[in-house]
C-alpha positions as CSV (number, residue, x, y, z in Angstrom):
1,M,-5.9,21.1,17.8
2,V,-7.3,19.7,14.1
3,K,-8.2,21.5,10.9
4,L,-11.5,21.0,9.2
5,N,-10.0,18.1,6.8
6,E,-6.9,18.5,7.5
7,R,-4.8,14.8,7.4
8,V,-4.3,13.8,10.7
9,P,-0.8,10.5,10.8
10,L,-2.1,7.8,12.1
11,E,0.0,5.9,14.7
12,R,0.4,2.9,12.3
13,K,-0.1,2.9,8.8
14,I,-0.1,-0.3,5.8
15,V,2.1,-1.3,3.8
16,L,1.8,-2.8,0.9
17,K,4.3,-5.7,0.4
18,I,4.1,-5.7,-4.1
19,D,7.3,-4.9,-4.7
20,Q,7.6,-8.2,-2.3
21,L,5.4,-9.7,-4.9
22,M,7.2,-8.9,-8.7
23,K,10.4,-10.1,-7.1
24,R,9.4,-13.0,-6.3
25,D,7.2,-13.7,-9.3
26,G,9.6,-12.4,-11.9
27,L,7.2,-9.8,-12.7
28,T,7.1,-6.2,-13.5
29,Q,4.6,-3.3,-12.7
30,N,3.4,-3.2,-16.3
31,E,2.9,-7.2,-15.9
32,V,0.6,-6.5,-12.9
33,A,-1.5,-3.7,-14.1
34,K,-2.4,-5.7,-17.2
35,Q,-3.1,-9.8,-15.3
36,A,-4.7,-7.2,-12.9
37,G,-6.8,-4.6,-15.4
38,V,-5.9,-1.7,-13.5
39,R,-3.5,1.7,-15.0
40,Q,0.1,1.0,-13.7
41,A,0.1,4.3,-12.1
42,V,-2.1,2.3,-9.4
43,I,0.6,-1.0,-9.2
44,S,3.3,2.5,-9.2
45,E,1.2,4.5,-6.2
46,Y,0.4,0.9,-4.1
47,S,3.9,-0.1,-4.0
48,R,6.1,2.5,-3.2
49,N,3.3,2.9,-0.4
50,I,2.2,6.6,-1.5
51,R,-1.2,5.6,-1.8
52,T,-3.5,6.5,1.0
53,Q,-6.1,4.9,0.7
54,V,-6.5,1.2,-0.6
55,D,-10.0,-0.2,-2.8
56,L,-9.6,-3.0,-1.7
57,Y,-11.7,-4.8,-4.6
58,T,-7.7,-3.5,-6.7
59,L,-6.0,-5.3,-4.6
60,M,-8.1,-8.8,-4.6
61,K,-7.9,-8.0,-8.2
62,I,-4.0,-7.6,-7.9
63,A,-3.9,-9.8,-5.1
64,D,-5.1,-12.9,-7.6
65,V,-2.0,-12.2,-10.3
66,F,0.3,-12.9,-7.5
67,E,-2.3,-15.7,-6.8
68,V,-2.1,-14.9,-2.9
69,T,-5.0,-16.0,-0.6
70,D,-4.1,-14.8,2.6
71,I,-4.3,-11.0,3.4
72,N,-0.4,-11.3,5.5
73,E,1.7,-11.8,2.6
74,I,0.0,-8.8,0.5
75,V,-0.5,-6.3,4.0
76,E,1.5,-5.3,6.4
77,I,0.8,-3.0,8.8
78,V,3.1,-1.4,11.1
79,D,4.3,1.7,13.5
80,N,4.3,5.4,10.7
81,P,7.2,7.4,11.1
82,E,5.0,10.2,10.4
83,Y,2.7,9.8,13.7
84,Q,6.3,9.4,15.3
85,A,8.0,12.1,15.0
86,K,4.3,14.2,14.7
87,E,4.4,13.4,18.9
88,K,8.6,13.8,19.0
89,D,8.0,17.7,18.0
90,S,4.3,18.3,20.3
91,Q,5.6,16.9,23.0
């Protein structure tokens, strides 16, 4: 049973490809943050995929830095290992 306000892992998760784009364009987290007008910590959290929610406005500003026009260049949906582990444990 799920408790109120308990986060349950989803079967799939969103992964941001910011690290790949930074390598491609030769940019640092600080440079991306400055150009996008966000804190460096935001870029760090997005690049490590530790944020559980993605702000679309911020994502658009980051996409503009990399001149990304196709969402698939910056976002990927993958299987969530946390969900897979939880499913194994419940069997």
